[in-house]
C-alpha positions in Angstrom: 109.6 77.9 102.2 110.7 76.6 98.7 109.6 78.9 95.9 108.2 76.0 94.0 105.3 75.6 96.4 104.1 79.1 95.4 104.0 78.1 91.7 102.1 74.8 91.8 99.6 74.4 88.9 96.0 74.0 89.9 92.8 72.9 88.2 91.3 76.4 88.7 94.2 77.9 86.8 93.5 75.7 83.8 90.0 77.1 83.6 91.4 80.5 82.9 94.0 79.3 80.5 97.1 79.2 82.7 99.0 76.4 84.4 102.0 78.2 85.9 102.8 81.9 86.2 106.2 82.8 87.4 105.6 86.5 87.0 102.8 88.7 88.5 99.7 87.8 86.5 101.9 86.4 83.8 103.1 89.8 82.8 106.2 89.8 80.6 109.4 89.1 82.4 112.0 91.8 82.1 115.4 93.0 83.4 115.5 96.2 85.3 117.0 97.8 82.2 114.1 96.7 80.1 111.7 97.6 82.9 112.9 101.2 82.7 111.4 101.4 79.2 108.0 100.1 80.4 105.2 102.3 81.9 105.0 100.2 85.0 107.7 97.8 86.4 107.3 95.4 89.3 110.2 94.1 91.4 110.4 92.1 94.6 112.5 93.1 97.6 112.5 90.4 100.3 113.9 92.7 103.0 116.0 95.8 103.5 117.1 96.1 107.1 115.8 93.2 109.2 116.0 93.2 113.0 118.3 90.5 114.4 115.5 89.2 116.6 113.2 88.3 113.7 115.3 88.3 110.6 113.9 88.5 107.1 110.5 87.0 108.1 108.7 88.2 104.9 111.4 86.9 102.5 109.0 84.6 100.7 106.3 87.3 100.3 107.1 88.5 96.7 106.8 84.9 95.4 103.8 84.2 97.5 101.9 87.3 96.3 102.6 86.3 92.7 101.4 82.8 93.4 98.3 84.1 95.1 96.9 85.5 91.9 98.5 83.1 89.4 95.3 81.2 88.8 93.8 84.3 87.3 96.8 85.1 85.0 95.0 83.8 82.0 92.2 86.2 82.7 94.3 89.3 82.9 92.7 90.9 79.9 89.2 90.0 81.0 86.7 92.5 82.6 88.1 93.6 86.0 85.1 94.9 87.9 87.3 96.7 90.5 88.7 98.8 87.7 85.8 98.9 85.3 87.7 97.4 82.4 90.9 95.5 81.6 93.7 96.0 84.1 96.0 97.5 81.4 94.3 99.7 78.7 95.7 99.8 75.2 99.0 101.5 74.8 100.2 100.9 78.4 102.6 98.1 79.3 103.7 96.6 82.6 106.5 94.1 83.2 107.8 92.0 86.1 111.5 92.4 86.7 111.7 89.6 89.3 113.2 89.7 92.7 116.4 91.6 93.7 119.2 89.4 95.1 118.8 90.3 98.7 121.1 89.2 101.5 119.5 89.3 105.1 123.1 89.7 106.5 123.9 92.8 104.3 121.4 95.5 105.2 123.4 98.3 103.7 123.8 96.4 100.5 120.1 95.6 100.4 119.3 99.3 100.7 121.7 100.2 97.9 120.1 97.6 95.6 116.5 98.7 96.3 117.4 102.4 95.8 119.4 101.7 92.6 116.6 99.5 91.1 114.0 102.2 91.7 116.2 104.9 90.4 116.9 102.9 87.2 113.2 102.5 86.6 112.4 106.1 87.4 115.2 107.3 85.1 113.6 105.5 82.2 110.1 106.8 83.1 108.6 103.7 84.6 106.5 103.7 87.8 108.0 101.2 90.3 105.6 98.7 92.0 107.4 96.9 94.7 106.5 93.6 96.3 108.0 93.6 99.8 109.4 92.3 102.1 109.1 93.7 105.6 108.3 97.4 106.2 111.9 98.5 106.1 111.7 98.2 102.3 110.0 101.6 101.7 112.9 103.6 103.3 115.4 102.9 100.4 112.5 103.0 97.9 111.7 106.6 99.0 115.4 107.4 98.8 115.2 106.9 95.1 113.0 110.0 94.7 115.6 112.5 95.9 116.0 115.3 93.5 112.7 114.4 91.6 110.4 117.0 93.1 108.2 117.0 96.1 106.1 114.0 97.2 103.3 113.0 99.6 103.5 109.7 101.3 100.2 107.8 101.9 100.7 104.9 104.3 98.1 102.3 105.3 99.3 100.6 108.4 98.1 99.4 111.8 101.2 101.0 113.3 102.7 104.4 112.9 106.4 103.4 112.4 107.8 106.5 114.3 110.4 104.8 116.5 113.8 106.4 116.2 115.6 103.1 116.7 114.9 99.5 117.7 117.6 97.2 118.8 120.2 99.9 117.8 118.8 99.9 114.3 117.4 103.2 112.9 116.4 102.0 109.4 114.2 99.1 110.4 110.5 98.5 109.9 109.4 100.4 113.1 111.2 103.6 111.9 109.9 103.9 108.3 107.7 107.0 108.6 110.2 108.9 110.9 113.0 108.3 108.3 110.6 109.4 105.6 109.9 112.7 107.5 113.6 113.4 107.4 113.8 113.3 103.6 113.6 116.8 102.3 111.6 115.7 99.2 108.8 114.3 101.3 106.6 117.3 102.0 103.6 115.6 103.5 102.7 112.3 105.2 99.2 110.9 105.6 98.9 107.8 107.7 95.7 105.7 107.6 94.6 102.8 109.7 96.5 103.1 113.1 94.8 101.1 115.8 95.5 99.2 119.0 99.0 99.2 120.4 102.4 98.6 118.8 105.9 99.7 119.3 105.1 103.4 119.3 105.4 105.4 122.5 103.2 108.4 123.2 106.3 110.6 122.5 106.6 109.0 119.0 103.1 110.0 118.2 103.7 113.5 119.6 106.8 113.7 117.3 104.8 112.6 114.3 102.1 115.2 115.0 104.7 117.9 115.5 106.2 117.0 112.1 102.8 117.6 110.5 101.6 114.1 109.9 97.9 113.7 109.3 96.5 110.6 111.0 93.2 109.0 110.0 92.8 106.1 112.4 91.1 102.9 111.7 88.4 103.9 114.2 87.8 107.1 112.2 87.6 105.1 109.0 85.1 102.7 110.5 82.9 105.6 111.7 83.2 108.0 108.8 84.8 106.3 105.9 87.9 107.3 103.9 87.0 110.8 102.9 89.2 112.4 105.6 92.2 110.6 104.2 91.3 111.7 100.6 90.8 115.3 101.8 94.4 115.2 103.2 95.8 114.6 99.7 96.4 117.8 97.8 95.1 117.9 94.3 97.8 117.4 91.8 100.3 115.9 94.3 102.9 113.3 93.4 102.2 110.4 95.8 104.1 107.4 97.1 101.6 104.8 98.3 102.9 102.3 100.9 100.6 99.5 102.2 101.5 97.4 105.2 99.3 94.3 105.0 98.4 94.6 108.7 96.7 97.9 107.9 93.9 95.7 106.6 91.7 93.7 109.0 93.3 90.3 109.6 90.2 88.5 108.4 91.2 89.8 104.9 95.0 89.4 105.2 95.7 87.0 108.0 99.3 86.5 107.2 101.0 89.2 109.2 103.4 89.3 112.1 101.4 91.9 114.2 97.7 91.3 113.5 95.2 93.8 115.1 91.4 93.6 114.8 89.5 96.3 113.1 91.6 97.3 110.2 90.5 98.6 106.8 88.3 96.4 104.7 89.3 95.4 101.2 86.8 97.8 99.7 87.8 100.7 101.9 91.4 100.2 100.7 90.4 99.9 97.0 88.3 103.0 97.2 91.1 104.8 99.0 93.4 103.9 96.1 90.8 104.9 93.5 90.1 108.2 95.3 93.8 109.1 95.5 94.3 108.3 91.8 91.5 110.7 90.9 93.4 113.6 92.6 97.1 112.8 92.6 99.8 111.2 90.4 100.9 107.8 91.7 104.7 107.9 91.5 105.3 104.5 93.3 103.4 101.8 95.1 104.7 99.2 97.5 103.1 96.5 99.6 104.9 95.0 102.6 104.6 92.9 105.7 103.0 89.8 104.2 104.1 86.7 106.0 103.1 83.6 103.9 103.5 81.0 106.6 100.7 82.7 108.5 98.3 82.9 105.6 95.2 80.8 105.3 94.5 79.0 102.0 96.3 81.8 100.1 93.5 84.2 101.2 95.8 87.0 102.2 98.1 86.4 99.2 95.2 86.9 96.9 93.9 90.0 98.6 97.4 91.5 98.6 97.8 90.7 94.9 94.4 92.2 94.1 95.5 95.4 95.7 98.6 95.3 93.5 96.5 94.7 90.5 94.3 97.6 91.4 97.3 99.9 91.8 98.7 98.8 88.5 95.3 99.4 86.8 95.0 102.9 88.3 98.6 103.8 87.4 98.0 102.5 83.9 94.9 104.7 83.5 97.0 107.7 84.6 99.6 106.8 82.1 97.1 106.4 79.3 95.7 110.0 79.7 
C-alpha cells in the first residue's frame, strides 16, 4: 500500500485544526539522536524476522496507525478523557523518530537496527514506544535492555508465542515469549488474553508454565476482569509492555492475520495499562500485528493508535513525577 493513502486530508481533520499529520498525533519529528534527549520517543519497525511463507505482512502498520489518529492531531492538547487530562503534561515531551529502514530480506540486519535504535534512546533516558510490525519486533527490542536491570514482560496476545522454531526460524513471531524467557534480564512474564487455538502445542504451554509464566486467559478476563493480571505485576517493577493487536477482540481491531473471537475489550486493555502504570515503571511499549489491508474504515488503526496515546500519556505522567 502506498504511504500516501494513510495521510490523506479529511474534512474531519480540519475541524480539529489539522489537514495532514505525518508523525503520530503531529508530535515533533526527530532523529534517533534527538529522540534520545526526549522523555518519550516513538519509532516504527515494519518487521524484524518475517517468515518466508507470509513475508512482512504488517509492513504498512506504522504509517497506518499514525494515519488512524491523524484527524485528532490538532486536538492533542485537548481534554483526553481516557487519561483525565492532556496526553502530555507540562514539562514532558514526546517525539516521533519516524520508521527504521527495514529490509524484509535482511532479518539479521533488521534486528540489529531495532536493538540499536532502542539502545540509543535508552542511553539518552528516553522511553521507547515502538509501532510494529509483526510480533517478531519485540525480540530485538527486549534485547536492548540487556545490562539495564531486571524487567517484567506484560504481553497482551491471543497466542502464547512459545514455539521454539517455525519453518526453521527461531526468532519469528511465534517464538517471541520463548526467546524473552531466555534473556537473563527478563525475570518475569505475564501473558494476558490467550484463547482459541494457534500455533502452540500442549508441550509449548507446558514449557511456558515450567518457566514460571503467569497466564491470564481471555476467558478469565471475561469472567473476572483484569485484577489477576495486575496482581501478577510486582509493585515497583520495571515493565516492558507488548501488545499484539489480536489480543483485543476483532470487533475492535479487525485488521489482524489471526483473528479469534472473545479477546479483551478496549476498556479492559486501557484499564490494564492504567493499573500497571500505578504499580510499575513502564520502560518500553510496543504494539504489533496490525494488518492495515484487513482493517475496516480505519477502525482498528484508530483503536491501536488510541492504545499508543494512552501508553504515552501514562509514561508521561510517570516521567512528570
